[in-house]
C-alpha positions in Angstrom: 17.6 154.1 -127.1 15.6 153.9 -123.5 13.8 157.0 -121.6 17.4 156.6 -119.2 19.7 156.9 -122.2 18.2 160.1 -123.4 18.0 161.6 -119.8 21.5 161.3 -119.5 23.1 162.9 -121.9 20.6 166.0 -121.2 21.8 166.2 -117.8 25.8 166.3 -118.2 25.3 169.3 -121.6 23.0 171.5 -118.8 25.0 171.6 -116.4 28.0 172.0 -118.2 26.1 174.7 -119.6 25.1 176.1 -116.4 28.8 175.6 -115.1 30.5 177.2 -117.8 28.2 179.9 -117.9 28.9 180.7 -114.3 31.6 183.1 -112.8 33.4 181.3 -110.5 32.9 182.5 -107.2 35.8 183.3 -106.0 36.0 186.0 -108.8 32.8 188.2 -108.6 31.5 188.0 -105.4 34.1 190.0 -103.3 33.6 192.7 -106.5 29.9 192.5 -106.1 29.9 192.9 -102.1 32.5 195.9 -102.5 30.2 197.5 -105.1 26.9 197.2 -103.0 29.2 198.6 -100.0 29.6 201.8 -102.2 26.2 202.1 -103.5 25.3 202.2 -99.8 27.5 204.9 -98.9 26.5 206.8 -102.3 23.0 206.6 -101.3 23.5 207.8 -97.6 25.2 210.6 -98.6 22.2 211.5 -100.8 19.7 211.3 -98.0 19.0 214.4 -95.7 21.0 214.2 -92.2 17.5 213.6 -90.5 16.8 210.9 -92.4 19.5 208.8 -92.9 19.1 206.9 -89.5 16.3 205.5 -90.2 18.1 205.3 -94.2 20.9 203.3 -92.2 18.1 201.0 -91.2 16.5 200.2 -94.7 19.7 199.6 -95.8 20.1 196.7 -93.4 17.0 195.7 -93.8 18.1 195.1 -97.5 21.4 193.2 -96.8 19.7 191.2 -94.5 17.2 190.5 -97.0 20.0 190.0 -100.4 21.5 187.6 -97.6 18.9 185.1 -97.5 18.1 185.6 -100.9 21.7 184.3 -101.6 20.6 181.2 -98.9 18.1 180.3 -101.4 20.1 180.3 -104.1 22.5 178.4 -102.3 19.8 175.4 -101.3 18.0 175.4 -104.9 22.0 174.2 -105.9 22.1 171.4 -103.4 18.3 170.3 -104.1 19.3 170.5 -108.3 22.3 168.5 -107.3 20.9 165.9 -105.7 18.2 165.3 -108.0 20.9 165.7 -110.6 22.4 163.1 -108.7 19.4 160.6 -108.7 19.5 161.0 -112.5 22.7 160.0 -113.0 22.1 156.9 -111.1 19.4 155.7 -112.4 21.0 155.9 -115.5 24.1 154.2 -114.5 22.2 151.7 -112.8 19.9 150.6 -116.6 16.7 149.4 -116.8 15.4 147.1 -113.9 14.3 144.1 -115.6 
């Protein structure tokens, strides 16, 4: 068996495992955002009145960072898809003679 034939099942099984373990995007994302908003509200309630504006600014900064992290993961998923597609193309093309 050639190396490319060994790689093909690994790519497929790895991606299928990733997909089967991952929640559907439409199911959990809204719940997470709602939970985040509620946690922010609870946190602001715990902060003394005179520090709430500063705390709200820190929360806004944290939201921006979480958005940047989300975008990084999306880019990573696209890159992983491109790499898998490239490997798949190599496997389907077979050995060059």
